[in-house]
C-alpha positions as CSV (number, residue, x, y, z in Angstrom):
1,M,-23.6,3.8,-33.6
2,E,-19.8,3.3,-34.1
3,N,-18.0,1.0,-31.7
4,R,-15.7,3.8,-30.6
5,E,-18.7,5.7,-29.1
6,I,-19.6,2.8,-26.8
7,S,-17.8,1.8,-23.6
8,Q,-16.9,-1.8,-24.1
9,I,-16.0,-2.1,-20.5
10,Q,-19.3,-0.7,-19.3
11,Q,-21.1,-3.1,-21.6
12,F,-19.1,-6.0,-20.1
13,Y,-20.1,-5.1,-16.5
14,K,-23.8,-4.4,-17.3
15,G,-26.1,-6.7,-15.3
16,V,-23.3,-8.9,-14.0
17,N,-22.9,-10.2,-10.4
18,V,-19.5,-9.6,-8.8
19,F,-17.9,-11.3,-5.8
20,I,-15.1,-9.4,-4.0
21,T,-12.8,-10.5,-1.2
22,G,-10.9,-7.8,0.7
23,G,-13.7,-5.3,0.1
24,T,-13.2,-3.5,3.4
25,G,-9.5,-2.8,2.6
26,F,-8.0,0.3,0.9
27,L,-8.0,-1.1,-2.6
28,G,-11.3,-3.0,-2.0
29,K,-13.3,0.1,-1.0
30,T,-12.0,2.0,-4.0
31,L,-12.9,-0.9,-6.3
32,I,-16.5,-1.1,-4.9
33,E,-17.0,2.6,-5.3
34,K,-15.7,2.6,-8.9
35,L,-17.9,-0.4,-9.8
36,L,-21.0,1.3,-8.4
37,R,-20.3,4.7,-9.9
38,T,-19.2,3.9,-13.4
39,T,-20.9,0.6,-14.2
40,D,-24.4,-0.9,-14.1
41,V,-23.5,-4.1,-12.2
42,E,-26.4,-6.1,-10.8
43,T,-25.1,-7.0,-7.4
44,V,-21.7,-6.7,-5.6
45,Y,-21.3,-9.5,-3.1
46,V,-18.6,-8.8,-0.5
47,L,-17.0,-11.5,1.7
48,I,-16.8,-9.9,5.1
49,R,-16.3,-11.3,8.6
50,E,-17.7,-10.2,11.9
51,K,-15.4,-7.8,13.7
52,K,-15.5,-6.1,17.1
53,G,-19.2,-7.1,17.6
54,K,-20.3,-5.8,14.2
55,T,-22.1,-8.2,11.9
56,P,-21.0,-8.3,8.2
57,H,-24.2,-6.4,7.3
58,M,-23.4,-3.7,9.8
59,R,-19.8,-3.5,8.5
60,V,-21.1,-2.9,5.0
61,D,-23.3,-0.1,6.3
62,S,-20.2,1.4,8.0
63,L,-18.3,1.1,4.7
64,F,-20.7,3.5,3.1
65,D,-20.1,6.1,5.8
66,D,-16.6,6.6,4.4
67,V,-16.2,9.9,2.5
68,I,-15.1,8.0,-0.6
69,F,-18.7,6.9,-1.2
70,D,-20.1,10.4,-0.9
71,R,-20.0,11.1,-4.7
72,V,-21.6,7.8,-5.7
73,K,-24.3,8.2,-3.1
74,L,-25.1,11.6,-4.6
75,E,-25.0,10.4,-8.2
76,K,-26.7,7.0,-7.5
77,P,-28.7,7.3,-4.3
78,K,-29.8,3.6,-4.4
79,C,-26.2,2.2,-4.8
80,R,-26.2,0.7,-1.3
81,N,-29.0,-1.7,-2.5
82,R,-26.6,-3.3,-5.0
83,V,-24.1,-4.4,-2.3
84,E,-24.7,-7.6,-0.3
85,A,-22.6,-8.9,2.5
86,I,-21.5,-12.6,2.5
87,A,-20.5,-13.7,6.0
88,G,-17.1,-15.5,5.9
89,D,-13.4,-15.4,6.5
90,C,-10.5,-16.1,4.1
91,S,-8.5,-17.7,6.9
92,I,-11.1,-20.4,7.5
93,A,-11.5,-23.7,5.6
94,G,-14.2,-23.3,2.9
95,L,-14.1,-19.5,3.6
96,G,-16.6,-20.0,6.5
97,I,-19.5,-19.4,4.1
98,S,-22.9,-20.9,4.9
99,I,-24.4,-23.5,2.5
100,T,-27.1,-21.1,1.4
101,D,-24.6,-18.3,0.6
102,R,-22.3,-20.7,-1.1
103,Q,-25.0,-21.9,-3.4
104,K,-26.1,-18.3,-4.1
105,L,-22.5,-17.5,-5.2
106,I,-22.2,-20.7,-7.3
107,N,-25.5,-19.9,-9.2
108,N,-25.1,-16.1,-9.6
109,I,-21.5,-14.9,-9.8
110,N,-20.0,-13.9,-13.1
111,L,-16.8,-12.1,-12.0
112,V,-14.4,-12.6,-9.0
113,F,-11.9,-10.1,-7.6
114,H,-9.8,-11.8,-5.0
115,A,-8.1,-8.9,-3.2
116,A,-8.1,-10.2,0.4
117,A,-4.7,-10.6,2.0
118,T,-2.8,-9.7,5.1
119,V,-0.6,-6.8,4.1
120,N,1.4,-6.8,7.3
121,F,4.9,-7.4,6.0
122,N,5.9,-9.3,9.1
123,E,2.7,-11.2,9.9
124,Q,3.2,-14.5,11.8
125,I,3.9,-17.0,9.0
126,K,1.2,-19.5,9.8
127,L,-1.5,-16.8,9.7
128,A,0.0,-15.2,6.6
129,Y,-0.1,-18.7,4.9
130,D,-3.7,-19.3,6.0
131,I,-4.9,-16.0,4.5
132,N,-2.7,-15.5,1.5
133,V,-2.3,-19.1,0.3
134,N,-5.1,-21.2,1.8
135,G,-7.5,-18.3,1.3
136,T,-6.6,-18.3,-2.4
137,K,-7.1,-22.1,-2.5
138,N,-10.6,-21.8,-1.0
139,I,-11.6,-19.1,-3.5
140,L,-10.3,-21.2,-6.4
141,N,-12.3,-24.2,-5.3
142,L,-15.4,-22.0,-5.0
143,A,-14.8,-20.4,-8.4
144,R,-14.5,-23.8,-10.1
145,E,-18.1,-24.5,-9.1
146,M,-19.4,-21.2,-10.3
147,K,-21.7,-21.9,-13.3
148,N,-21.5,-18.6,-15.1
149,L,-18.0,-17.4,-14.3
150,K,-16.5,-15.1,-16.9
151,S,-13.4,-13.7,-15.2
152,F,-11.4,-14.2,-12.0
153,V,-8.7,-11.7,-11.1
154,H,-6.2,-12.6,-8.4
155,V,-4.7,-9.5,-6.8
156,S,-1.0,-10.2,-6.0
157,T,1.8,-7.7,-5.6
158,A,4.6,-6.6,-8.0
159,Y,7.0,-7.6,-5.2
160,S,6.0,-11.2,-5.0
161,N,9.2,-12.0,-6.9
162,C,11.4,-9.3,-5.3
163,N,14.1,-11.8,-4.9
164,R,14.8,-11.2,-8.6
165,K,16.3,-8.1,-10.2
166,E,14.1,-8.3,-13.3
167,I,10.4,-9.2,-13.0
168,D,8.4,-10.1,-16.1
169,E,4.7,-10.6,-16.5
170,K,4.8,-14.4,-15.9
171,I,4.4,-16.8,-13.0
172,Y,7.8,-18.0,-11.9
173,E,8.8,-21.5,-10.7
174,Y,9.9,-21.9,-7.1
175,S,11.9,-24.6,-5.4
176,L,9.3,-24.7,-2.6
177,K,5.8,-25.9,-3.4
178,C,2.8,-24.8,-1.5
179,S,2.0,-28.3,-0.3
180,D,5.6,-28.7,1.0
181,V,5.3,-25.4,3.0
182,E,1.9,-26.4,4.3
183,A,3.1,-29.8,5.5
184,I,6.1,-28.1,7.3
185,L,3.9,-25.5,9.0
186,E,1.2,-28.1,10.1
187,K,3.9,-29.9,12.1
188,M,5.0,-26.8,13.9
189,T,3.6,-24.9,16.8
190,E,3.4,-21.1,16.3
191,Y,6.5,-20.7,18.5
192,E,8.4,-23.2,16.3
193,S,7.3,-21.6,13.1
194,D,8.5,-18.2,14.4
195,L,12.0,-19.7,15.1
196,N,12.1,-21.2,11.6
197,T,10.6,-18.3,9.6
198,A,13.9,-16.9,8.3
199,R,14.9,-20.4,7.1
200,L,11.6,-20.8,5.3
201,L,11.7,-17.4,3.7
202,G,15.0,-17.9,2.1
203,D,15.8,-14.9,0.0
204,W,12.3,-13.3,0.4
205,P,12.4,-10.3,2.8
206,N,9.2,-11.0,4.7
207,T,6.2,-13.3,5.1
208,Y,4.0,-11.0,2.9
209,T,6.0,-11.3,-0.3
210,F,6.8,-15.0,0.4
211,T,3.2,-16.0,0.8
212,K,2.0,-13.9,-2.1
213,A,4.6,-15.7,-4.3
214,L,3.2,-19.0,-3.1
215,G,-0.3,-17.8,-3.9
216,E,0.7,-17.1,-7.5
217,S,2.2,-20.6,-7.6
218,L,-1.1,-22.0,-6.5
219,I,-2.9,-20.0,-9.2
220,K,-0.6,-21.7,-11.8
221,E,-1.3,-25.1,-10.3
222,M,-5.1,-24.8,-9.8
223,G,-6.1,-22.3,-12.4
224,K,-6.2,-24.7,-15.4
225,G,-9.5,-24.3,-17.3
226,L,-10.5,-21.1,-15.4
227,P,-10.8,-17.6,-17.0
228,I,-8.2,-16.4,-14.6
229,G,-5.4,-13.8,-14.4
230,I,-3.0,-12.2,-11.9
231,F,-2.9,-8.5,-11.3
232,R,0.3,-7.2,-9.6
233,P,0.2,-3.6,-8.3
234,S,3.4,-2.0,-6.9
235,I,3.2,0.5,-3.9
236,V,-0.4,1.7,-3.9
237,I,-0.9,5.2,-2.5
238,S,-3.8,7.8,-2.3
239,T,-6.2,8.7,-5.1
240,Y,-5.0,10.9,-8.0
241,K,-8.4,12.3,-9.1
242,E,-11.3,9.8,-8.5
243,P,-13.7,10.0,-6.8
244,I,-11.9,12.8,-4.8
245,P,-8.2,13.8,-5.0
246,G,-5.9,12.7,-2.2
247,W,-8.2,10.3,-0.4
248,I,-6.4,7.6,1.6
249,D,-7.4,5.6,4.7
250,N,-4.1,4.3,6.1
251,L,-0.5,5.4,7.0
252,Y,1.2,2.3,5.6
253,G,4.6,2.5,3.8
254,P,5.7,5.8,2.3
255,T,2.6,7.6,3.5
256,G,3.6,7.2,7.2
257,I,7.1,8.4,6.3
258,A,5.7,11.4,4.4
259,V,3.4,12.5,7.3
260,S,6.2,12.1,9.8
261,T,8.4,14.3,7.6
262,V,5.9,17.2,7.3
263,S,5.1,16.8,11.0
264,G,8.8,17.6,11.9
265,I,9.1,14.2,13.6
266,L,11.3,12.4,11.1
267,R,14.8,13.7,10.9
268,V,16.7,10.7,9.6
269,T,15.7,7.8,7.4
270,F,17.3,4.8,5.6
271,H,16.7,5.0,1.9
272,D,18.6,5.3,-1.3
273,Q,17.4,8.5,-2.9
274,T,18.6,7.6,-6.4
275,K,16.4,4.4,-6.5
276,I,13.0,4.4,-8.2
277,A,9.9,4.7,-6.0
278,D,7.4,2.5,-7.8
279,L,4.3,4.3,-6.7
280,V,0.8,3.9,-8.2
281,P,-2.4,5.9,-7.2
282,V,-5.2,3.7,-6.0
283,D,-7.8,5.1,-8.5
284,T,-5.7,4.4,-11.6
285,C,-4.9,1.0,-10.1
286,V,-8.6,0.2,-9.7
287,S,-9.3,1.3,-13.3
288,A,-6.6,-1.1,-14.4
289,L,-8.1,-3.8,-12.3
290,L,-11.5,-3.4,-13.9
291,A,-10.0,-3.3,-17.3
292,T,-8.0,-6.4,-16.5
293,S,-11.1,-8.4,-15.7
294,W,-12.6,-7.4,-19.1
295,D,-9.4,-8.4,-20.8
296,I,-9.3,-11.8,-19.1
297,S,-12.9,-12.6,-20.2
298,G,-12.0,-12.0,-23.8
299,S,-9.1,-14.5,-23.7
300,N,-9.3,-18.3,-24.1
301,P,-11.5,-19.5,-21.2
302,K,-10.2,-23.0,-21.5
303,R,-6.6,-21.9,-20.8
304,V,-3.9,-24.1,-19.5
305,A,-1.6,-22.9,-16.7
306,E,1.1,-21.6,-19.0
307,D,-1.4,-19.2,-20.6
308,I,-2.5,-17.5,-17.4
309,P,-1.9,-13.8,-18.1
310,V,-0.1,-11.6,-15.6
311,Y,-0.4,-7.8,-15.4
312,N,2.4,-5.8,-13.7
313,Y,0.7,-2.6,-12.7
314,V,3.8,-0.4,-12.0
315,S,4.9,3.1,-12.8
316,S,8.7,2.7,-13.4
317,P,8.6,1.7,-17.2
318,E,6.4,4.7,-18.2
319,N,6.4,7.4,-15.5
320,P,9.3,6.8,-13.0
321,I,9.8,8.9,-9.9
322,I,12.8,8.5,-7.5
323,W,12.8,8.7,-3.7
324,E,14.6,12.0,-3.8
325,E,11.7,13.5,-5.8
326,F,9.2,11.9,-3.5
327,K,10.9,13.6,-0.5
328,C,11.2,17.0,-2.1
329,L,7.6,17.1,-3.5
330,N,6.2,16.1,-0.1
331,L,8.2,18.9,1.6
332,I,7.3,21.5,-0.9
333,N,3.6,20.7,-1.0
334,G,3.3,19.5,2.6
335,I,4.6,22.5,4.5
336,P,1.4,24.6,3.9
337,Y,-0.7,21.6,5.2
338,T,1.4,20.6,8.3
339,P,-0.8,18.9,10.9
340,S,-1.7,20.9,14.0
341,S,0.0,18.1,16.0
342,S,3.4,18.8,14.4
343,I,6.3,19.0,16.9
344,W,8.9,20.7,14.8
345,Y,9.5,22.5,11.6
346,P,9.5,20.1,8.6
347,A,13.0,20.7,7.5
348,N,15.1,18.6,5.2
349,V,15.4,14.9,6.3
350,N,18.8,13.2,6.4
351,V,18.4,10.3,4.0
352,L,21.1,7.7,4.4
353,S,22.0,4.5,2.6
354,N,24.7,3.5,5.1
355,L,23.1,1.4,7.7
356,L,25.7,2.0,10.5
357,L,25.6,5.7,10.1
358,F,21.8,5.6,10.0
359,K,21.7,3.7,13.3
360,I,24.1,6.1,15.0
361,L,22.2,9.2,13.8
362,T,18.9,7.6,14.7
363,F,20.1,7.3,18.3
364,F,21.3,10.9,18.6
365,I,18.6,12.6,16.6
366,H,15.5,10.5,17.4
367,I,16.0,8.2,20.4
368,L,18.0,10.4,22.7
369,P,15.9,13.6,22.3
370,A,12.7,11.6,22.6
371,T,13.9,10.0,25.8
372,V,14.8,13.4,27.3
373,I,11.5,15.0,26.3
374,D,9.4,12.1,27.6
375,L,11.3,12.2,30.9
376,F,10.4,15.9,31.2
377,S,6.8,15.0,30.3
378,I,6.7,12.5,33.2
379,L,8.2,15.0,35.6
380,R,5.5,17.5,34.6
381,G,2.8,14.9,35.1
382,S,2.1,14.5,31.4
383,K,1.9,11.3,29.4
384,P,5.1,10.4,27.5
385,R,4.4,9.8,23.9
386,L,7.4,10.8,21.7
387,F,9.4,7.6,22.2
388,K,6.2,5.6,21.2
389,I,5.8,7.7,18.1
390,Y,9.3,7.1,17.0
391,K,8.9,3.4,17.6
392,K,6.0,3.3,15.1
393,I,8.0,5.5,12.6
394,H,11.0,3.2,12.8
395,K,8.7,0.2,12.2
396,F,7.3,1.9,9.1
397,S,10.8,2.9,7.9
398,E,12.2,-0.6,8.5
399,A,9.4,-2.3,6.6
400,L,9.9,0.1,3.7
401,S,13.7,0.1,3.7
402,Y,14.1,-3.1,1.7
403,F,12.0,-1.6,-1.1
404,S,13.5,1.9,-0.9
405,T,17.1,0.8,-1.0
406,R,16.7,-1.5,-4.1
407,E,15.4,-1.2,-7.6
408,W,13.8,-3.6,-9.9
409,K,13.3,-3.7,-13.7
410,F,9.7,-4.5,-14.3
411,S,8.1,-5.3,-17.7
412,N,4.5,-4.2,-18.1
413,N,3.8,-5.1,-21.8
414,N,0.4,-6.7,-21.0
415,V,-0.7,-3.5,-19.2
416,Q,0.4,-1.3,-22.1
417,I,-1.2,-3.6,-24.7
418,L,-4.5,-3.5,-22.6
419,W,-4.4,0.3,-22.6
420,D,-4.0,0.4,-26.4
421,K,-6.8,-2.2,-26.8
422,M,-9.3,0.2,-24.9
423,N,-11.2,2.6,-27.1
424,K,-11.2,6.4,-26.4
425,V,-14.4,6.2,-24.3
426,D,-13.0,3.5,-22.0
427,Q,-9.6,5.3,-21.7
428,K,-11.5,8.3,-20.4
429,L,-13.8,6.3,-18.1
430,F,-11.0,4.1,-16.8
431,P,-7.8,6.2,-17.0
432,M,-5.4,3.4,-16.0
433,S,-2.2,4.4,-18.0
434,M,0.5,5.7,-15.7
435,Q,1.5,8.1,-18.5
436,T,-1.7,10.1,-17.7
437,V,-0.5,10.8,-14.1
438,S,1.2,14.1,-13.3
439,W,3.3,13.6,-10.2
440,L,3.4,17.4,-9.6
441,L,-0.4,17.4,-9.5
442,F,-0.6,14.3,-7.5
443,F,1.6,15.6,-4.7
444,K,-0.3,18.8,-4.4
445,N,-3.1,16.8,-2.9
446,Y,-1.2,13.9,-1.2
447,I,-0.4,15.4,2.2
448,R,-3.5,17.5,2.1
449,G,-5.5,14.4,1.7
450,V,-3.8,12.6,4.6
451,R,-4.3,15.6,6.8
452,K,-8.0,15.7,6.0
453,Y,-9.0,12.0,5.7
454,I,-6.7,10.3,8.2
455,L,-5.8,12.9,10.8
456,K,-9.3,14.4,10.5
457,E,-8.1,18.0,10.5
458,S,-10.1,20.8,9.0
459,E,-8.6,23.3,6.6
460,S,-10.3,26.0,8.7
461,N,-7.4,25.8,11.2
462,L,-4.7,26.3,8.5
463,H,-4.0,29.9,9.5
464,L,-3.2,28.6,13.0
465,C,-0.9,26.0,11.6
466,K,0.9,28.6,9.5
467,T,1.4,30.7,12.6
468,R,2.7,27.7,14.5
469,N,5.0,26.8,11.5
470,R,6.5,30.3,11.5
471,R,7.3,30.0,15.2
472,L,8.7,26.5,14.7
473,H,10.8,27.8,11.8
474,I,12.3,30.5,14.0
475,A,13.0,28.0,16.7
476,H,14.5,25.6,14.1
477,Q,16.8,28.3,12.7
478,T,17.8,29.5,16.2
479,T,18.6,25.9,17.2
480,K,20.8,25.5,14.1
481,I,22.7,28.7,14.9
482,L,23.2,27.6,18.6
483,I,24.3,24.1,17.6
484,T,26.7,25.6,15.0
485,W,28.0,28.1,17.5
486,L,28.5,25.4,20.1
487,G,30.2,23.1,17.6
488,C,32.5,25.9,16.4
489,T,33.3,26.8,20.0
490,L,34.1,23.2,21.0
491,L,36.2,22.8,17.8
492,F,38.1,26.1,18.4
493,N,38.8,25.1,22.1
494,L,39.9,21.7,21.0
495,I,42.3,23.1,18.3
496,R,43.6,25.8,20.7
497,G,44.2,23.2,23.5
498,T,46.0,20.9,21.0
499,L,48.2,23.8,19.7
500,N,49.0,24.9,23.3
501,L,50.0,21.3,24.2
502,I,52.2,21.0,21.1
503,F,53.9,24.4,21.8
504,S,54.5,23.4,25.4
505,I,56.1,20.2,24.4
506,V,58.3,21.7,21.6
507,F,59.4,24.9,23.3
508,Y,59.6,24.1,27.0
């Protein structure tokens, strides 16, 4: 049989044991599902901590209740048997793994995907350092003991070096070393570290990007001799096609803004519409992640630090989309799928790049009306909620604003070379190239997916939502007419009063 008829990547994953951190996260769940559905891995070990009274085993069971696993459970009914929970925590020294589990991983693991991280942009710096840097150090120490390790992929972010305008596929040098930051933080209380966070961050915008940069520095320092590489995705959003179109499990970043827009809540936001929105679907991202592991294993396993490959998984070099297109495509495709909880018609949002004007309009268009409506709710005996909603929206918007008012020039040569290296079978099974993504098709399912999988709204009530939308549209147009009439009246009276004053001064 000719080589082109065989999936080289499937052959690579056949019978191997995989260790995943961050498996309960958005990217982690998609990674586990894709591994189980398209490869014949032996066992997937998932590092997972006890949470809210649920044991790690119970949390893995809950993981399979997610709709994203419906397809693989249908196609491979025994897939759950191939996933094993490893009790532990990335923020604890030694990962908090038992001696028995540690030895099991050392003896059996072939591939590591280190995707665990705190993705809260403004996480308390000591905690962010413990998870994103010390967690990486603990995983590296464990990986060095693994007897049959073929590949180690460290999942970073394309914005780990966002303090630069141009970001190449390489690990950069930083003036601050991990050991220096750790020594500083160890001497500080949490309160003291909060006071000094801005000074420590320097020209990084938040603790997330700062600690992810330090994590990469640690990979360069400790990765010598390991079959290791760094995978840097940009802004990861819902699935494009696999296993179901439009699946997402969070409202982080642009998704929260998009839903607020089609719900009629967001009326003004702080962006630069001309800048590129470097978005990547989670399913194409996971395909690239799996291909990256295969590619790393084929490189020199005895590599020195300078040879550690970096993969910038971004859309801007091959399939760019700007924030103006993001807004318009969401409105066009989102209006038929507005949530039943929408409070107003999803009209055009005022997108501003002037911070002062944004703050002024935010007060008059968001804060003031929300305060008045909440006061009426209290007087009627209802629970006020609009101000709280706006507080969350402003938090989303503020976190995203740094990235939506700037633009970076990314190189992704390693990703493009990897795509060309894959044969036709693998390109079909693992469609990672951003050139294969149609944004028009993607946005047809984006808001629809959020409505279905996050807001848990059935499409059976769409007719009611359409009726509600028509009423809100009438109210919206009526309000615009009234405001225009009122403005014109006030302007007319102001001009008339001014003219009368001038005439009285001149002629009397």
